[in-house]
Backbone as CSV, one residue per row, in Angstrom:
resi,resn,N_x,N_y,N_z,CA_x,CA_y,CA_z,C_x,C_y,C_z
1,UNK,-24.859,24.494,-8.909,-24.522,25.383,-8.220,-25.343,25.599,-7.008
2,UNK,-25.140,26.359,-6.141,-25.656,26.594,-4.781,-26.518,27.749,-4.703
3,UNK,-27.572,27.951,-4.579,-28.377,29.202,-4.011,-28.171,29.839,-2.557
4,UNK,-27.161,30.566,-2.224,-27.582,30.815,-0.934,-28.150,32.086,-0.327
5,UNK,-29.072,31.693,0.482,-30.468,32.634,0.990,-29.868,32.801,2.333
6,UNK,-29.553,34.430,2.758,-29.259,34.908,3.560,-30.265,36.310,4.241
7,UNK,-30.893,36.007,5.261,-32.430,36.475,5.538,-32.004,37.709,6.841
8,UNK,-31.916,38.830,6.774,-31.703,39.774,7.911,-33.276,40.255,8.259
9,UNK,-32.791,41.092,9.021,-33.733,41.680,9.228,-34.346,43.566,8.402
10,UNK,-33.687,43.302,7.680,-33.801,44.847,6.619,-34.052,44.031,5.012
11,UNK,-32.728,43.090,4.760,-32.562,42.936,3.313,-32.618,41.206,3.622
12,UNK,-32.971,40.533,2.240,-32.870,39.390,1.802,-31.487,39.344,0.501
13,UNK,-30.663,38.348,1.231,-29.656,38.364,-0.037,-29.863,37.210,-0.439
14,UNK,-29.924,36.444,-2.074,-29.590,35.867,-2.908,-28.290,35.790,-3.447
15,UNK,-27.799,34.276,-3.476,-26.196,34.371,-4.524,-26.231,33.404,-4.913
16,UNK,-25.863,33.553,-6.039,-25.870,31.978,-6.544,-24.054,31.810,-6.555
17,UNK,-23.654,30.763,-5.997,-22.221,29.831,-5.707,-21.421,28.807,-6.366
18,UNK,-20.277,28.858,-7.232,-20.036,27.761,-8.016,-19.020,27.524,-7.129
19,UNK,-18.873,26.418,-6.333,-17.916,26.753,-5.317,-17.534,27.550,-4.414
20,UNK,-16.086,28.155,-4.060,-16.314,29.350,-3.695,-16.374,30.529,-3.908
21,UNK,-16.969,30.369,-5.389,-17.097,31.718,-6.284,-18.666,32.469,-6.143
22,UNK,-18.212,33.558,-5.679,-19.984,34.070,-6.248,-20.241,34.725,-7.047
23,UNK,-20.948,33.783,-7.807,-20.995,34.320,-9.377,-22.570,35.016,-9.683
24,UNK,-23.272,35.405,-8.888,-24.302,36.361,-8.882,-24.662,36.465,-7.330
25,UNK,-25.337,37.663,-7.292,-25.825,38.314,-6.072,-27.105,39.240,-5.924
26,UNK,-28.192,39.030,-5.509,-29.552,40.061,-5.757,-30.121,39.994,-4.021
27,UNK,-30.649,41.293,-4.064,-30.641,41.964,-2.896,-32.383,42.465,-3.070
28,UNK,-33.222,42.274,-1.519,-34.529,42.304,-1.808,-34.994,42.860,-0.177
29,UNK,-35.684,43.412,-0.053,-36.379,44.441,1.366,-36.691,42.682,1.902
30,UNK,-36.567,42.436,3.414,-37.418,41.417,3.842,-38.644,41.733,4.183
31,UNK,-39.410,40.878,4.184,-40.656,40.698,4.437,-41.618,39.605,4.563
32,UNK,-41.987,39.128,5.627,-42.282,38.189,6.111,-43.633,37.680,5.389
33,UNK,-44.009,38.102,4.655,-45.288,38.317,4.345,-45.294,37.557,2.822
34,UNK,-44.751,38.156,2.188,-43.781,37.468,0.649,-43.913,36.172,0.619
35,UNK,-44.711,35.501,-0.467,-44.839,34.297,-0.570,-43.973,33.811,-1.733
36,UNK,-43.889,32.490,-1.903,-43.046,31.850,-2.813,-42.773,32.018,-3.655
37,UNK,-43.820,32.279,-4.529,-44.574,32.580,-6.082,-43.714,33.912,-6.156
38,UNK,-43.903,34.870,-5.225,-43.570,36.496,-5.273,-41.931,36.495,-5.414
39,UNK,-41.501,35.623,-4.511,-39.850,35.612,-4.259,-39.444,35.100,-5.938
40,UNK,-39.814,34.026,-6.289,-39.690,33.238,-7.996,-39.737,33.691,-8.803
41,UNK,-40.809,34.948,-9.004,-40.832,36.137,-10.178,-40.168,36.281,-10.135
42,UNK,-39.474,37.664,-8.625,-38.506,38.342,-9.016,-37.311,38.043,-9.426
43,UNK,-36.897,36.657,-8.495,-36.296,36.283,-8.949,-35.490,35.460,-10.216
44,UNK,-36.504,35.126,-10.946,-36.346,34.463,-12.626,-36.388,35.601,-13.091
45,UNK,-36.627,36.326,-12.927,-36.426,37.933,-13.886,-35.085,38.363,-14.118
46,UNK,-34.319,38.801,-12.596,-32.985,38.850,-11.996,-32.260,38.071,-12.986
47,UNK,-32.515,36.378,-12.829,-31.734,35.052,-13.300,-31.348,35.495,-14.939
48,UNK,-32.720,35.675,-15.372,-32.963,36.011,-16.807,-32.425,37.052,-17.193
49,UNK,-31.815,37.883,-16.955,-31.621,39.342,-17.153,-30.054,38.714,-16.695
50,UNK,-29.684,37.745,-16.174,-28.093,37.433,-16.198,-27.646,36.510,-17.193
51,UNK,-28.695,36.355,-17.833,-28.648,34.683,-18.683,-28.481,33.792,-17.647
52,UNK,-28.896,33.161,-16.497,-28.281,32.224,-15.698,-29.965,30.781,-15.584
53,UNK,-29.835,30.148,-16.213,-31.024,29.074,-16.362,-30.882,28.487,-14.513
54,UNK,-31.982,28.307,-14.501,-32.555,27.965,-12.931,-32.386,26.619,-12.561
55,UNK,-32.352,25.815,-13.882,-32.148,24.310,-13.802,-29.902,23.932,-12.882
56,UNK,-29.290,25.189,-13.279,-28.023,25.333,-12.910,-28.236,24.777,-11.143
57,UNK,-28.969,25.353,-10.552,-28.962,25.018,-9.203,-29.795,24.125,-8.824
58,UNK,-28.463,23.158,-7.681,-28.662,22.121,-7.227,-28.626,21.503,-6.180
59,UNK,-28.931,22.717,-5.222,-28.610,22.867,-3.676,-28.866,24.540,-3.359
60,UNK,-29.128,24.487,-2.179,-29.547,25.610,-1.106,-29.514,25.156,-0.015
61,UNK,-29.188,26.829,0.674,-28.664,27.021,1.869,-29.687,28.111,2.411
62,UNK,-30.284,28.469,3.615,-30.666,29.252,3.888,-30.414,30.149,5.656
63,UNK,-29.803,30.824,5.686,-30.004,31.445,7.242,-31.068,32.561,7.462
64,UNK,-31.388,32.280,8.462,-32.804,33.674,8.704,-32.815,34.112,10.312
65,UNK,-32.638,35.367,10.585,-32.903,35.475,11.792,-34.117,36.245,12.043
66,UNK,-35.048,35.911,10.681,-36.585,36.379,10.477,-37.764,35.031,10.152
67,UNK,-37.642,34.738,11.600,-38.697,33.485,11.102,-39.837,33.067,10.224
68,UNK,-40.434,34.266,10.267,-42.017,34.228,9.210,-41.384,33.810,7.728
69,UNK,-39.915,34.059,7.595,-40.035,34.286,6.155,-39.878,32.825,5.891
70,UNK,-39.139,31.718,6.715,-38.358,30.633,6.592,-40.000,29.554,4.983
71,UNK,-40.622,29.325,6.246,-41.914,28.335,4.900,-41.419,28.968,3.845
72,UNK,-41.726,30.127,2.950,-42.122,30.589,1.406,-40.478,30.567,0.932
73,UNK,-39.338,30.318,1.620,-38.010,30.011,1.048,-37.952,28.909,1.215
74,UNK,-38.267,28.117,1.968,-37.952,26.653,1.457,-39.127,26.630,0.722
75,UNK,-40.201,26.982,0.479,-41.331,26.533,-0.697,-40.467,26.859,-1.728
76,UNK,-39.850,27.988,-1.771,-39.307,28.523,-3.329,-38.268,27.731,-3.582
77,UNK,-37.501,26.938,-3.014,-36.634,26.098,-3.175,-36.867,24.947,-3.752
78,UNK,-37.895,24.296,-3.015,-38.409,23.496,-3.275,-39.282,23.215,-4.556
79,UNK,-40.021,23.904,-4.733,-41.043,24.239,-6.275,-40.406,24.914,-7.128
80,UNK,-39.549,25.843,-6.884,-39.128,26.108,-8.112,-37.662,25.922,-8.646
81,UNK,-36.998,25.111,-7.602,-35.575,24.843,-8.250,-35.273,23.335,-7.713
82,UNK,-36.423,22.916,-7.347,-35.881,21.584,-7.106,-35.492,20.699,-6.460
83,UNK,-34.758,21.574,-5.166,-33.906,21.221,-4.013,-34.623,21.159,-2.684
84,UNK,-33.897,20.317,-2.191,-34.041,20.685,-0.502,-33.113,21.752,-0.078
85,UNK,-33.430,22.733,1.002,-32.576,23.263,1.791,-32.245,23.223,2.600
86,UNK,-30.709,23.238,3.281,-30.230,23.232,4.345,-30.520,24.310,4.956
87,UNK,-30.875,24.343,6.232,-31.368,25.663,6.872,-30.038,25.665,8.125
88,UNK,-29.922,26.933,8.057,-28.694,26.675,9.194,-29.250,27.098,10.522
89,UNK,-29.261,25.677,11.303,-29.698,26.051,13.137,-28.756,25.213,13.622
90,UNK,-28.805,25.727,14.647,-28.015,24.806,16.025,-28.547,23.636,16.120
91,UNK,-28.102,22.727,15.937,-28.366,21.276,16.117,-28.672,20.728,15.321
92,UNK,-28.942,21.257,14.026,-29.780,20.910,12.658,-28.609,20.498,11.729
93,UNK,-27.187,21.123,11.677,-26.354,21.214,10.387,-24.900,21.166,11.709
94,UNK,-23.847,20.904,10.674,-22.320,20.480,11.188,-21.983,21.899,10.902
95,UNK,-21.796,22.774,12.066,-21.353,24.294,11.651,-19.598,24.287,11.605
96,UNK,-19.199,23.426,12.054,-17.346,23.305,12.313,-17.018,24.239,13.044
97,UNK,-17.994,24.839,14.227,-17.418,25.587,15.140,-18.096,25.530,16.157
98,UNK,-17.100,25.088,17.537,-18.161,25.053,19.114,-18.071,26.073,19.629
99,UNK,-19.908,25.843,19.822,-20.292,27.181,20.508,-20.286,27.244,22.661
100,UNK,-19.183,28.169,22.636,-19.277,27.944,24.421,-20.015,28.882,25.169
101,UNK,-21.145,28.806,25.002,-22.676,29.353,25.705,-23.183,28.570,26.115
102,UNK,-23.747,29.337,27.300,-25.152,27.844,28.504,-26.092,27.827,27.220
103,UNK,-26.509,28.190,26.052,-27.761,27.975,25.273,-27.337,28.542,24.103
104,UNK,-26.660,27.765,23.213,-26.006,27.918,21.694,-27.491,28.574,20.873
105,UNK,-28.807,28.066,21.005,-29.606,27.947,20.473,-30.234,29.431,20.329
106,UNK,-29.642,30.344,21.669,-30.000,31.858,21.833,-29.064,32.784,20.503
107,UNK,-27.904,32.176,19.547,-27.089,32.555,18.485,-28.094,32.707,17.645
108,UNK,-27.843,33.977,16.904,-28.579,34.210,15.708,-27.836,33.680,14.625
109,UNK,-28.107,32.684,13.700,-27.985,32.371,12.296,-26.891,33.105,11.994
110,UNK,-27.072,34.837,11.565,-26.288,35.622,10.575,-24.953,35.485,11.626
111,UNK,-24.601,35.559,13.012,-23.707,35.617,13.739,-23.010,34.062,14.091
112,UNK,-23.490,33.460,13.551,-22.861,32.332,13.603,-22.179,31.864,12.172
113,UNK,-23.158,32.244,11.133,-22.406,32.251,9.870,-20.994,32.842,9.765
114,UNK,-21.061,34.752,9.895,-20.350,35.027,9.442,-18.944,34.594,10.785
115,UNK,-19.410,34.273,11.714,-17.881,34.205,12.722,-17.456,32.345,12.056
116,UNK,-18.163,31.504,11.371,-17.632,30.340,10.846,-16.467,30.897,9.652
117,UNK,-16.787,31.647,8.554,-16.620,32.374,7.424,-15.394,32.765,8.143
118,UNK,-15.216,33.941,9.017,-13.749,34.673,9.580,-13.198,33.920,10.192
119,UNK,-13.574,32.379,10.526,-12.078,31.689,11.626,-11.675,30.582,10.271
120,UNK,-12.873,30.939,9.264,-12.196,30.012,7.780,-10.780,30.503,7.186
121,UNK,-11.610,31.852,7.357,-9.817,32.175,6.236,-9.158,33.226,7.363
122,UNK,-8.874,33.198,8.713,-8.145,33.970,9.611,-7.888,32.966,10.861
123,UNK,-6.660,33.083,10.718,-6.040,32.537,12.041,-6.016,33.201,13.333
124,UNK,-5.784,32.901,14.807,-5.999,33.450,16.039,-7.334,33.732,16.769
125,UNK,-7.670,34.521,17.431,-8.430,35.513,18.098,-9.298,36.191,17.114
126,UNK,-10.455,36.390,16.899,-11.011,37.264,16.042,-12.716,37.619,16.797
127,UNK,-12.522,39.021,16.324,-13.831,39.454,16.711,-14.208,39.787,15.367
128,UNK,-15.683,39.531,14.775,-16.260,40.354,14.065,-17.422,41.129,14.380
129,UNK,-17.613,42.118,13.317,-18.379,43.482,13.438,-19.225,43.683,12.480
130,UNK,-20.386,42.885,12.320,-20.952,43.166,11.512,-22.722,44.428,11.296
131,UNK,-21.807,45.014,10.239,-22.870,46.303,10.423,-24.061,46.514,9.746
132,UNK,-25.330,45.879,10.469,-26.412,45.779,10.121,-27.496,46.334,11.141
133,UNK,-28.787,45.626,10.223,-29.730,46.565,11.470,-29.422,46.685,12.885
134,UNK,-28.950,45.710,13.568,-28.512,45.829,14.676,-26.637,45.449,14.543
135,UNK,-25.772,46.373,15.449,-24.495,46.248,14.710,-23.840,45.184,16.008
136,UNK,-23.642,43.995,15.332,-23.259,42.967,15.973,-21.633,42.364,16.035
137,UNK,-20.998,42.318,17.396,-19.362,42.156,17.681,-19.348,40.557,17.939
138,UNK,-18.805,39.925,18.076,-18.691,38.272,18.479,-17.445,37.853,18.160
139,UNK,-17.015,36.848,19.241,-16.323,36.829,19.498,-15.787,35.008,18.810
140,UNK,-14.177,34.564,18.318,-13.772,33.473,18.083,-12.380,33.010,18.534
141,UNK,-12.324,32.302,19.609,-11.382,31.746,19.768,-10.119,30.999,18.396
142,UNK,-8.926,31.253,19.008,-8.109,30.548,17.965,-8.377,29.224,17.724
143,UNK,-8.527,28.574,18.549,-9.008,27.087,18.456,-10.210,26.852,17.697
144,UNK,-11.344,28.033,17.399,-12.589,27.759,16.988,-14.086,27.793,17.485
145,UNK,-13.666,28.305,18.383,-14.778,28.182,19.836,-15.230,29.520,19.699
146,UNK,-16.701,29.632,19.628,-17.688,30.968,19.602,-17.879,31.186,21.149
147,UNK,-17.331,32.550,21.548,-17.483,33.003,23.204,-18.577,33.388,23.336
148,UNK,-19.300,34.366,22.404,-20.591,34.715,22.865,-19.764,36.716,21.677
149,UNK,-20.462,38.009,22.718,-20.639,38.737,21.352,-21.335,40.187,22.178
150,UNK,-20.851,41.181,21.587,-22.367,42.287,21.788,-23.261,42.299,21.092
151,UNK,-24.796,43.076,21.108,-25.286,43.697,20.304,-25.836,44.951,20.432
152,UNK,-25.791,45.435,19.668,-25.598,47.011,20.110,-26.724,47.209,18.868
153,UNK,-27.409,49.004,18.634,-27.987,49.556,18.004,-27.392,49.515,16.853
154,UNK,-27.789,49.301,15.700,-27.778,50.010,14.408,-27.483,51.472,14.191
155,UNK,-26.504,51.568,13.453,-26.614,53.162,13.166,-27.696,53.813,12.859
156,UNK,-28.452,53.321,11.626,-29.347,54.072,11.003,-30.731,53.435,12.038
157,UNK,-30.868,52.744,13.012,-31.494,52.646,13.826,-31.821,54.226,15.014
158,UNK,-30.497,54.263,15.523,-30.399,55.272,16.425,-30.232,56.483,15.552
159,UNK,-30.144,56.527,14.106,-30.207,57.877,13.091,-32.145,57.889,13.402
160,UNK,-32.674,56.812,13.299,-34.255,57.289,12.951,-34.669,57.288,14.172
161,UNK,-34.230,56.729,15.138,-34.973,57.459,16.799,-34.607,58.845,16.945
162,UNK,-33.724,59.473,16.550,-33.241,61.075,16.682,-34.579,61.578,15.785
163,UNK,-34.166,61.086,14.440,-35.293,62.023,13.798,-37.025,62.035,14.364
164,UNK,-37.342,60.737,14.477,-38.820,60.320,14.826,-39.208,60.956,15.927
165,UNK,-38.131,61.058,17.127,-38.115,61.638,18.633,-38.227,63.390,18.682
166,UNK,-37.343,63.673,17.859,-37.236,65.409,18.006,-37.971,66.005,16.667
167,UNK,-38.981,66.921,16.740,-39.451,66.985,15.697,-39.037,68.354,14.889
168,UNK,-38.245,68.936,15.298,-37.152,69.629,15.314,-36.510,69.330,13.829
169,UNK,-35.600,67.981,14.163,-34.321,67.700,13.684,-34.665,67.146,12.594
170,UNK,-34.330,67.173,11.021,-33.893,66.304,9.917,-33.295,65.484,10.110
171,UNK,-34.137,64.281,9.017,-33.543,63.606,8.649,-32.102,63.214,7.973
172,UNK,-31.280,62.589,7.936,-29.626,62.960,7.761,-29.263,61.781,7.514
173,UNK,-28.193,62.014,6.650,-27.068,60.867,5.643,-26.715,60.233,6.336
174,UNK,-25.872,58.917,6.671,-24.900,58.390,7.387,-23.616,58.954,6.705
175,UNK,-22.995,59.799,7.460,-21.258,60.280,7.347,-21.063,61.410,7.988
176,UNK,-19.682,61.264,7.958,-19.170,62.529,9.095,-19.877,63.592,8.073
177,UNK,-19.607,64.937,9.177,-20.203,66.104,8.676,-19.170,67.027,7.457
178,UNK,-19.423,67.226,6.292,-18.422,68.115,5.016,-18.960,69.245,4.616
179,UNK,-17.740,69.735,4.126,-18.724,71.256,3.921,-19.103,70.962,1.988
180,UNK,-19.573,69.928,1.969,-20.719,69.761,1.034,-19.184,70.043,-0.520
181,UNK,-18.189,70.226,-0.638,-16.952,69.813,-1.215,-16.012,68.764,-1.065
182,UNK,-16.781,67.971,-0.489,-16.061,66.887,0.204,-15.060,66.846,1.113
183,UNK,-14.338,68.131,1.949,-13.823,68.449,2.470,-14.849,68.181,4.458
184,UNK,-14.070,66.992,4.848,-14.377,67.001,6.239,-14.227,68.272,7.496
185,UNK,-15.345,68.146,8.304,-15.323,69.203,8.830,-14.956,68.801,10.485
186,UNK,-14.786,69.710,11.359,-14.498,69.395,12.432,-15.875,68.806,13.008
187,UNK,-15.356,68.164,14.764,-16.511,67.851,15.184,-17.061,68.453,15.711
188,UNK,-16.996,69.662,16.368,-17.861,70.630,17.031,-18.931,71.259,16.053
189,UNK,-20.588,70.379,15.797,-21.000,70.945,15.108,-21.354,73.111,14.946
190,UNK,-21.660,73.707,13.486,-21.849,74.854,13.262,-23.392,74.948,13.144
191,UNK,-24.168,73.972,13.018,-25.476,73.818,12.673,-26.007,73.142,12.744
192,UNK,-27.051,72.475,12.581,-28.135,71.972,13.281,-27.396,70.165,12.402
193,UNK,-27.365,70.461,11.249,-27.020,69.119,10.323,-25.893,68.914,10.907
194,UNK,-24.968,70.278,10.949,-23.590,68.971,11.419,-23.175,68.826,12.253
195,UNK,-23.936,69.377,13.535,-24.048,68.805,14.626,-25.036,67.175,14.732
196,UNK,-25.700,67.378,14.173,-26.250,65.616,14.208,-25.495,64.893,13.622
197,UNK,-24.486,65.353,12.524,-23.798,64.200,11.807,-23.171,64.040,12.557
198,UNK,-22.318,64.935,13.250,-21.011,64.473,14.328,-21.519,63.737,15.453
199,UNK,-22.547,63.763,15.671,-23.179,63.105,17.046,-23.230,62.115,16.234
200,UNK,-23.886,61.394,15.513,-24.454,60.301,15.214,-23.464,59.482,14.435
201,UNK,-22.635,60.141,13.571,-21.252,59.230,13.053,-20.164,59.221,14.094
202,UNK,-19.725,60.399,14.313,-18.224,60.313,15.541,-18.614,59.574,16.825
203,UNK,-19.583,59.932,17.298,-20.436,59.059,18.389,-20.535,57.390,17.939
204,UNK,-20.749,56.612,16.553,-20.855,55.638,16.300,-19.548,55.237,16.445
205,UNK,-18.235,55.629,15.930,-17.280,55.701,15.918,-16.474,55.279,17.569
206,UNK,-17.292,55.680,18.748,-16.579,55.854,19.289,-17.284,54.589,19.729
207,UNK,-18.621,54.422,19.859,-18.861,53.303,19.789,-18.012,51.620,19.562
208,UNK,-18.168,52.304,18.801,-16.886,50.657,17.883,-15.416,50.790,18.744
209,UNK,-14.850,51.814,18.590,-13.704,51.648,19.408,-13.863,51.667,21.186
210,UNK,-15.054,52.160,21.302,-14.752,51.392,22.531,-15.049,50.116,23.310
211,UNK,-15.989,49.855,22.543,-16.484,48.398,22.451,-15.710,47.272,22.424
212,UNK,-14.631,47.965,21.294,-13.721,46.729,20.640,-12.275,46.487,21.658
213,UNK,-12.245,48.057,22.634,-11.018,48.051,23.678,-11.406,47.424,24.402
214,UNK,-12.976,47.301,24.954,-13.429,46.766,26.296,-13.531,44.621,25.622
215,UNK,-13.974,44.636,24.653,-13.478,43.414,24.054,-12.239,42.337,24.236
216,UNK,-11.124,43.396,23.735,-10.010,42.596,23.223,-9.236,42.571,24.588
217,UNK,-9.673,43.802,25.651,-9.484,43.327,27.048,-8.964,42.282,27.837
218,UNK,-10.401,41.447,27.232,-11.057,40.637,28.185,-10.353,38.874,27.608
219,UNK,-9.929,39.463,25.977,-8.736,38.684,25.396,-7.516,38.157,25.588
220,UNK,-7.018,36.638,25.804,-5.582,36.291,25.870,-5.276,36.493,24.647
221,UNK,-4.062,37.302,24.079,-3.259,37.155,22.799,-3.925,37.837,21.820
222,UNK,-2.909,37.799,20.829,-3.819,39.267,19.594,-5.068,39.129,19.360
223,UNK,-5.354,40.078,18.955,-7.192,39.573,18.139,-7.025,40.366,16.790
224,UNK,-7.943,40.011,15.532,-8.241,40.578,14.458,-9.615,40.412,14.565
225,UNK,-9.511,41.920,14.169,-11.001,42.566,13.770,-11.138,42.244,12.538
226,UNK,-12.333,41.870,11.983,-13.175,41.847,10.869,-14.171,42.261,10.759
227,UNK,-14.558,43.470,9.533,-16.132,43.812,9.226,-16.806,43.526,8.622
228,UNK,-17.744,43.363,8.261,-18.616,43.128,7.454,-20.127,44.249,7.372
229,UNK,-21.063,43.744,6.179,-22.430,44.887,6.317,-22.335,46.150,5.514
230,UNK,-23.043,46.523,5.361,-23.040,47.775,4.399,-22.349,48.917,4.419
231,UNK,-21.793,49.064,5.972,-21.428,50.007,6.322,-20.147,49.860,6.374
232,UNK,-19.388,48.616,6.415,-18.311,48.599,6.915,-17.079,49.362,6.605
233,UNK,-17.213,49.629,5.277,-16.342,50.116,4.325,-16.274,51.763,4.616
234,UNK,-17.440,52.424,4.749,-17.227,53.727,5.076,-16.715,54.010,6.700
235,UNK,-16.704,53.158,7.625,-16.370,53.181,9.057,-14.726,52.770,8.860
236,UNK,-14.421,51.388,8.270,-12.687,51.500,8.182,-12.413,52.189,7.795
237,UNK,-12.937,53.561,6.860,-11.901,55.251,6.569,-11.446,55.617,7.395
238,UNK,-12.582,55.377,8.650,-12.257,56.548,10.096,-11.700,55.623,11.326
239,UNK,-11.331,54.589,11.245,-10.940,53.708,12.570,-9.809,53.121,12.153
240,UNK,-8.980,53.422,12.726,-8.087,52.050,12.737,-8.252,50.653,13.685
241,UNK,-9.229,50.809,14.081,-9.556,49.591,15.200,-10.268,48.137,14.155
242,UNK,-10.523,48.797,12.923,-10.406,47.156,12.212,-9.691,47.196,11.440
243,UNK,-9.242,45.389,11.479,-8.019,45.196,10.825,-8.578,44.927,9.060
244,UNK,-9.921,44.207,9.223,-10.098,43.558,7.348,-11.733,44.300,7.346
245,UNK,-11.554,43.993,6.001,-13.368,44.311,5.900,-13.575,43.200,4.364
246,UNK,-15.173,42.099,4.805,-15.371,40.805,3.758,-17.094,41.754,3.659
247,UNK,-17.552,42.149,2.551,-18.641,42.479,2.561,-19.339,41.605,1.696
248,UNK,-18.476,39.995,1.674,-19.425,38.948,1.325,-19.413,37.410,2.614
249,UNK,-18.935,38.358,3.784,-18.398,37.382,4.668,-19.522,36.412,5.049
250,UNK,-20.741,36.665,5.341,-22.122,36.054,5.471,-22.208,35.007,4.162
251,UNK,-22.307,35.224,2.708,-22.162,34.183,1.698,-20.527,33.111,2.050
252,UNK,-19.977,34.027,1.934,-19.337,32.550,2.505,-19.301,31.826,3.752
253,UNK,-19.701,31.645,4.267,-19.491,31.193,5.440,-21.209,30.373,5.121
254,UNK,-22.086,30.823,4.491,-22.780,30.110,3.997,-22.228,28.301,3.490
255,UNK,-21.624,28.971,2.205,-21.004,27.962,1.214,-20.165,27.163,2.161
256,UNK,-19.207,27.765,3.125,-18.420,26.482,3.826,-19.713,25.408,4.639
257,UNK,-20.581,26.393,5.094,-21.362,25.312,5.889,-22.204,24.428,4.902
258,UNK,-22.546,24.507,3.759,-23.440,23.521,2.741,-21.941,22.570,2.509
259,UNK,-20.471,23.193,2.070,-19.519,22.098,2.146,-19.440,21.220,3.372
260,UNK,-19.425,21.629,4.637,-19.433,20.458,5.608,-20.812,19.625,5.807
261,UNK,-21.940,20.192,5.007,-23.001,19.304,4.640,-23.567,18.872,3.451
262,UNK,-22.940,18.617,2.670,-23.083,18.907,1.471,-24.281,17.401,1.128
263,UNK,-24.143,16.253,1.874,-25.204,15.248,1.860,-26.765,15.729,2.036
264,UNK,-27.413,16.671,2.718,-27.910,17.434,3.310,-28.557,17.774,2.074
265,UNK,-27.608,18.340,1.289,-28.639,19.614,0.510,-28.640,18.828,-1.096
266,UNK,-29.479,17.909,-1.601,-29.295,17.585,-2.837,-30.618,17.874,-3.676
267,UNK,-31.049,17.236,-4.731,-32.316,17.538,-4.862,-32.979,15.766,-4.404
268,UNK,-34.062,16.262,-4.171,-35.336,15.086,-3.134,-35.765,14.424,-3.831
């Protein structure tokens, strides 16, 4: 089985995959100082709870946007699973995707992995929206070329900045304003929390719709929009700009890259 490790700025996802089937997945906060031994203790305990033997792992793949995490994750794979992990990086692996940019190495591994998974699952021109620490918009042409994209602050970053910079404003949840009984209120705030929720949530819906409108205006032909990330389902309920939601898009991309490079991920 394949151990797929997706390192984001906020969380790391560990998934054990059998072919295209994601059997188990666990999440831990990202910490560049965490050691291989600490990862091993945490991960092995979770595997034991699920009855998963570590000897089932015969390959591993890592995609990280936090370089300090890489060494210890590689050490985790080598020391505790006896596999040499494949590291997703431009020029190091077969991505199955052409990168039409002046400097392909600038593109984050997570954005490429998402693009690869989306192109494998959907035909035609694509825009992939990933609701992470940053919200990214990535464009893939119908013939499988990564065209570039947009990076915007994630909604939690925006919300935290508002809370930290304004002394009298409280911390709020990411959700549209409601009356407490589940009924949504109008956009015009009738109190501080209501006003903040409208500004943050509906302002972000406006950002999503506005950027997608501008992006698709630069693409010739129909475009399919795929969303992923923790808040994808929430925003999908409040905008018609998103066509599909796939919460496992990044893991699916890692599985596909491993399949394209399977000769490089084996027992040492």
